[in-house]
C-alpha positions in Angstrom: -27.0 -18.1 4.4 -29.7 -15.2 4.3 -28.8 -14.0 7.6 -25.0 -13.9 6.9 -26.0 -11.9 3.6 -28.3 -9.7 5.6 -25.6 -8.9 8.3 -23.0 -8.5 6.0 -25.6 -5.7 4.2 -25.7 -3.6 7.4 -22.3 -4.4 8.7 -20.4 -3.5 5.1 -21.5 0.7 5.5 -21.7 0.6 8.6 -17.4 0.0 9.0 -17.6 3.1 6.5 -19.9 5.3 8.6 -17.9 4.7 12.0 -14.6 5.1 9.8 -15.8 8.7 8.9 -16.9 10.1 12.2 -13.9 8.8 13.9 -12.0 10.6 11.0 -14.4 13.6 11.5 -13.4 13.5 14.9 -9.5 13.5 15.2 -9.9 16.7 12.8 -12.2 18.1 15.4 -10.0 17.5 18.1 -6.9 18.4 16.0 -7.8 21.5 14.3 -8.4 22.1 10.9 -5.4 24.7 10.9 -3.2 21.6 12.2 -4.3 19.2 9.0 -1.1 19.3 6.6 -1.6 16.8 3.4 1.9 17.7 2.4 4.5 14.6 2.3 7.5 16.4 3.1 9.8 19.0 0.6 10.9 17.6 -2.1 14.9 16.4 -2.7 15.2 15.6 -6.0 14.5 17.3 -9.2 15.0 15.7 -12.9 17.8 13.5 -13.2 18.5 13.3 -9.7 15.0 11.1 -9.3 16.6 8.6 -12.0 18.6 5.9 -9.4 15.8 6.5 -6.7 13.1 5.1 -9.8 15.4 2.4 -10.8 15.9 1.2 -7.6 12.1 0.8 -7.1 11.3 -0.5 -10.4 14.0 -3.1 -9.7 12.4 -4.1 -6.2 9.2 -3.9 -7.4 9.6 -6.3 -10.4 11.6 -9.1 -7.8 8.7 -8.7 -5.3 6.3 -9.7 -8.6 8.8 -12.7 -9.7 11.1 -13.2 -7.5 12.9 -15.8 -10.2 14.2 -13.2 -12.1 15.8 -11.8 -9.1 17.5 -14.8 -8.0 21.7 -15.4 -8.7 21.7 -19.2 -8.4 20.0 -21.8 -10.4 18.7 -23.6 -6.6 17.5 -20.3 -5.8 15.5 -19.5 -9.5 13.8 -23.1 -9.4 13.3 -22.5 -5.3 11.5 -19.2 -6.3 9.5 -20.3 -9.2 8.6 -23.1 -7.0 7.1 -20.6 -4.6 5.9 -18.4 -6.8 3.6 -21.5 -8.5 
């Protein structure tokens, strides 16, 4: 058990070191001027966003509680049984 703890104490930080080294290598290879943090142009402003926000919220609530989104009683019972 002690050996496993020592390995985990070593491997945890080693993963981060390798991850940052690879990220640095990729930035170096691509060139810092070619790295963009934009996700794209904004397509919707103001009230145009509301239908998309409502869709996302409804999909997220179905993900967290499928019993609320089912249509038939059998489907709701099955969803409750799976969620439990």
